[in-house]
N, C-alpha and C positions, 0 to 999 in steps of 0.2 A: 896709397888705399890699401886696406887689408885684404890678402889674397889667400882663399881656402881651396885646399884640394878635397874634394870629396873622392873617397874609394870606394866604389861600387863592388859587391858581390853578389848575393843571391836576393838583391833587392833592385832588379831592373825595371824601376819606375818612377815617375816623377813626382805622382801625386802621392801623400801620405808617406814622403822621405824625409823622417827628421834631420838625418846627416845632410841633404841636399837642401832643406828648406832653412836650416839654420846658417849654413853656408852662406845662402841666397842673401839673407838678412845681414849679414856681417859684411858683405862686400863683393869682389870680384870672384869668380869661382874658375876652377878648373876640375873636370868629371872625369875618372880614370876608370878603366877595368882593366885588371890584370889576368894574363894566362898563366898561371903557377905550376906547372907541371916538375918541380924540381924541388921545391922543399920538404923535408921530411915530414911523413905521414900522411899527407893530403890524399884522398883516393882520387885517381882518374877518373872522368866520367865517363860512362856508358856510351854506345853508339848513338842511341836513342835522344838522348841526352844533349848530347854534342850537336847532333841535328837541331834539335830547340834552341840550343843557346845561338848558335850560329842565326837563326832569325828573328832572336828576343834582342839579340846586340843591335840587328840592323834597324829594328822598330824604335828601339831605347835611341839610337843616334838619329833617327829622325824627328822625334820627341826634343831632343836636346837642341836639335839645330833649327827647331821652331820658336825655343825660349832664347835662342842668340848664341850658343857654344856648341862645340864639336862635342863628341865622345872621344876620349883618349885612348887609345888600345896600345898596349904593351904585353910583352910576353917574356918572362924570365922569372925568377928567386922573389918572390915579392919584397923581401928584407931590401935587396940590391933595386927594384925597379922604383919602389916607394921612395928610396934616397935619393935617386937619379934625377925622377921628376922633381922633387923638392928644388932642386939645385936649378934643374932647368927651367922652372918656373918662378921661381922666387917667395913660393907660397911662406906664408908665415903660421898657418895651420893646416892641420888633416884632420880632415871627419869621416867617420864611418859607423855604420849600422853594424850593432853586435852581431857575432854569429856563433853557434855553440859547441861545436865540434872540439875535441881537444887538441888536436893538431892547430886546428885554425886560432883558438885561444892563444895557444903558446906563441903562435906566430905574431898576432897582434898585440900579445902584451912585449914581446922582443922588440916591435916595430916603437910602440909607445913609448918603451923606455929610453930608445936609443935616438928617438928625435925630440924628446923632451930635455934630455943631454944638451942637445944640439941647440936647443932655445926654441924649439918648433912647438907652437900650441898644440895638442891632439885631444879630442873629445870624442867619446863612443854615445851611440843610442838606442833605446830601444824600440824596434821597426818590425822584425819579425815574428814576434810570439806576442800574446796576450801577456803572458806574464812570465817574469824571468824565471827561469828553471831553480833558481836557488832560493826564490821566496815563498813557494807554497810548500811547506812539509808538514809531517805529521806534529802532535804535541809534545813528542820526544824529540823533535827537529830532524828527523829521518826522512830520505824521500819516501815517496809512497809507491806501494808496491801493487795497488790494487786501484783501477781506472774510477770506479765509483766514487769513495770518497775522496780521489784524488779532482774530481772534478765538482764533486759538492764544495771543496774546497776552496777552488777557484772562483766559482759561483757566490760564494760567502764572501770573497774576497774586495777589493775595490773595483767598481766598474772600468773595464778597459777605457784609456782614453780616447776621446773620437778622433778622427780620420782628421790629417792635417792638409791643407791645400796646398797646389802646386805651387810654384813659384810665378811669379808674371811673365818676368824677362830675366836673363841671367847674362851679365859680361864676364870677360876675361881674355888672355892672352892666348894665342894659337899654337899649340904644341902638335912638333911633328907626331904620327899616330901609324901603327901597322895596321894593316887592312883585316879583318875576321876572315875575310875569303880566303887569305894566303894559311890560314892556320889549318886547312884540310879540315874540318867538321863535316863537312858535306859529301857524303858516299857519291864515287863514281864508278868503280869497275869491282863490282857491280853497285849500280844505283839502286839501292833496296828501299829506296824512302817515299816511292810513288804513293806509298798506302798513307804514310805520315802527312806528306802534302795534300792529299783528298780529306783528311780529316780534321787538320790541325790549322790555325792561323797563329802562330806566336806574337806575342807580345802583348803590353799595357792596354793599348785600345782594344782589344777583342778580349781580354779580361773583364774589363770593365763593363763590356757588352753583354756577355755571358752571366756574370752578375746580376745585372740589370733584368735580363729576359728571365732568368731563373725565377727572381722574385716577385716579378711579374707575372708568372704564369706555371712552371712547373714545379712551385714549391708548393703549389696545391696540391695535396695525395703525396706527398713526397714520402712520408712516412712508409707507404706500404708500397709504391711504385718505385725506389731504390731496390728494392729485393727481385726487380723484374728485368732480367738482361736485356729482353727485347723490346721494352720499352724505353724511350728517351725519358728515365725518370730520376735523373742527376744531375749535379749542376756543371759537370766536366770541369770544375775549375783547380783539379789538382796539380796538372802541371803548371797553372800560371799563379797558384800559390808556390809552387816549388821553388820557382826563379823569380818570385818576388813582384811578378806582375801586376799582381793582387796582393793587398795585406791582410792579415788576418783582423785588422782594427777595421777594416771598410768593409768585410763579409760581416763580421760580427755586430756592425753598429747598423748597418742596411737591412740585415733580417730580421734584427729586433724590431726597427722600424717600421717593419712590413708587418709585424704579427697583429693579428686580431683573432677573433675567436674561431672565427672558420676555419683557419691555419695555425691553430697555437701550438698543437701536436705536430703538426710539420716541422713548424719554427725550431720545436725543442730538439724533435731529432737531428734535426740538421745540426744545429747548435753543439749537439753529444758529438758529432763528426770533428768539428773545430776542436772540441776539448779532448778529442782521442790524438789527434795531432800534437795536442800541445803536451797531454800524456808520454806520447813516445819519445817527443824532444829533451822532455825530462829525466827519462831511462837512458839516451843518448848521452846526455849531460852527465849524468852519474857513473856511466858505465860506456867509457870511450869505446872499448872492444866489443860493441853489441852486435855487430856486422860479423864477428870472428869466433867470440868467445860465446860458448851459452852463461847465459845469463844466470842458471840454476846449473851449480856444478856437476850434480848428481848425474847430468846427461852425459858430462864427459866419458861416462861408461856404458852408454848408450849403443847396442850392436848395430850399427848403421852398416847396410848391404852396398857394397862395391858395384854399382852397373857396368854394365858392358856398355862400350859405345855405342851399339843400336840401341838398348833399350832408353838410353839417354836422349839420344836425338827422337826416338818415338815420342817421349813426353815434351821434348822442346819444340817439335814442329807438328804436333798435334795427330799423333800416330799411335794410338793407345788404344784404339777399339771402342772406347767411352766417348760417345758423342758429344757429352757437357765439356770433357777436359780438351778434348781436340776442337772444338770451337772456340774454346778460351784460348787455348795457346796459337791458333791460327789468328783470331783477332789481336792478338797481342803481335804476333810476327808482323800482322799488315799493317796495324794502326798504332802502334807505341803503347797501347792502352788494353785494358781489361776492367769488364765490370766488375765490382767489388765481391759480389758474390760468389761469382766466377773463379776469383780471385781464390779464395778460401776454398774453394773445393779441389783448384788444381794443385793448389798449397799441401792440401790433407794427401791426394792421391799421392805425390812424389815421396812426402815423408811418412805416410803411415803405411797406402798399399805397397808401394815400391821400397818403402824403408830405406831412403836416400838420405842422406846429410841433407837438414835443410839449409847449411850454407852454397851448396851447389845451388838450390833452385833461388836462394837469393842472389849470388852472382849473377845468374840469368837474366833475373827482372833487374837488377842494377846497370843491366847493360841495353835490354830490350823496352824498357818502359821510358816514356817522354816523362812522366812524374816520378822517377825514381830520387826517392827523398832519403837522404841518408838515415834519418831515424823512423821514419815511417817503414820502409822497406825491410829493413833488420827486426824492429819490433814486432812486424806483423808475422814475419816468418817464424820468428820464435814463438809466439802467440799460438800458431797453429802446431808447431812441433811439439809444444807442450812444456820448452825448455825456457819461455821467458816468462815476464812479471804478468801478474793477471791470466795466466795463460787457460787455453781453452783444456776443460778435462781430458785427461788422456784416453779416456772413452769415446770422445767426441772425433768419431771418423766420419767426414763427409763421404757418404755414398751418392757417387755422382748419378745415377739413375733415380734415384727419390729426388735429389736436389733437381734435375732437370724435370720432372714430372710433375712437382711442386711450383717450381719458379717459372718455368716454360711448356706449361703444358699443351700449348698446340705444335710446339716443336719449331716455332719460328726462327727462334735465334740458333738453335741447331741446324736449320737447313740452310741459313743464310750464311754459316761460315763452313760448314762441311757440305759441299755440292754435291758429292755422292749419296747422299743421303736426303736429297731432294725430292725424291719418289719414292723413298721407302715407306711402307706400310706402317711399319713400328720404329717411328724414329729414336724414340729414346731405348730401344733394344734392338738394334736391327741385327744381331745373330741369332733371333726367333722370326725374322723374315727373310725377305730378298734384298739384301743389300751387296751384290758384286761389286767389286773393286774397294769396299771399304775393309779396312785393316782387321786383323784378328784381335782379339782381346789380349793386351798385355799382359794383366795379372788375373786372376779370379778374386772376386770382390770377397768371396766369402771365407776364403782359406788366407787370403791376405791379411784381412781384418783381424783373424783368429790370429795369426801372428804376430801381428803390432800388438793386440792387447795383451800378448804374453809375455813379448819383450818389454811392456810398458810396466803391467804387475812385476815381473821380476825387479826392474829398476826400482820400483819404490818401497819394494820389501827390502832392500840392501841397506 
C-alpha cells in the first residue's frame, strides 16, 4: 500500500488541509512536524509564539490520535530529518502545503529536488493563502505596491476554492517521536505566560469555535466596533490564522455565507482584513528582507534616534506617561496580543515621537505577540514608519491622547490596563490632574511631532 509522509509547518489543522487529505486518499499516512533551528535563513520564533506552538502541537496531536495516527515530532535540519523519516517509514511520497518566505521556499525546493532524484514522489499544495503571491500582478506583470488595487484584483480573480473536509480516518506505521515538552517552549524561570494562559487556548477546535461565534454575533457592527479597544469587537482569530489552525478559505467562505443586508458592510470590512493579510504576504514573497530592510530605499538615510536602554524599556513595558501607549504595551506583555487600533498608536509613538528605528519595534512585537506573523508584522511596522508599500503618509502621526479620547472615550481600556489611573479624574491626560505614581511623560508630543515632520520632509526633499 502507498505510504505518504505529510510534513506540516504553519498549517496545524486536520480540516481544510489539502496535503493531509490528498495523502489520506492515497493510502497510509505519516504526519510529522519538524523543529528546524539549524537551516540557514529561518527566523527563530519569539517567546510568545513558542508558547503558542507548544499548545498548538498538543492539540494537533490529540486530533490526529482521534483519527488513528500519532503526530511525529523531530528536531534538526529539515533536509536531514525528512530524508531520515522517509527511510524509517518507507514512504514513497512526501506532501506538504506551500509556504512563502524566501528561506522556506529555498529549503523546500532543495528537498523536493533531492527526494525526486531518489524516486520519491513530492507534491505541494495551496493551503494558507487565498491567492498565490505570483498570480496577482499588475497589467505590466509587476507586484502591486498599493493595497486597494491589489485587493480589487483579488476580488476580480477566480473565487477561492471551498474548504476541504477533514479525513475520516487515518492509518500508518508508528514511528518514534520526540516530545515537544522537551523542546523548552514553555517559560519556567520566570513563568511569564500566566496572562497568555488566561487569554488563549491554542488549537484548531478553539479557532473553529471562535470563527463560528464571531460570525454568529460579533460580526454585527464589526465595521465600527473593531476600532474600540475596550469592546470585544474583533474576531481574535489572528494567532489561529498565524499557525494555520484556521485556514483563510474557511474564514472567507464562512464570512461570505453569513452575509445578509444587515451585516453586508461588516462582512466587507472583515474581508478587507483578510485581503490585507494577503497583501502583506505578497510583499514578503517579493521582498524577502521585509523585516530587516526598508521597502523604500530612501529611508536608509532617515536619522533614527539611538534610544537609551531606559527609554526603550519605558516603551516596551508601558511606562511612557501616555495612557494609551502604556495600556497597549501592558496588554501586549500580559496577553501576547494588542488591539489593532492601539498597535498603530504604539508603533507611531516609537518611530515618530521617539524617532526609534521601526526594526526595533518589529523585533519586540515578534518576540511578544502570539500572532507574530512574518509578513504582517514586518509590513505593518513599515506601513506605520512610512518606509513600506502603501505606507501611511509621513505627516500621519497618531496622537495617543486624541486616539484614546476618540476610541476609548470613557477610559475603560486605559483603566483596565493602567491600574494607577483607575481613580484618575483625567484618565486621558493624567498630568493635568492627580495621578500619583504614574510615570512622567517620556516625550513632549508637540515637540516630537515637529521634529519628526522636519526629518520626514528633509528625507522627501532629497
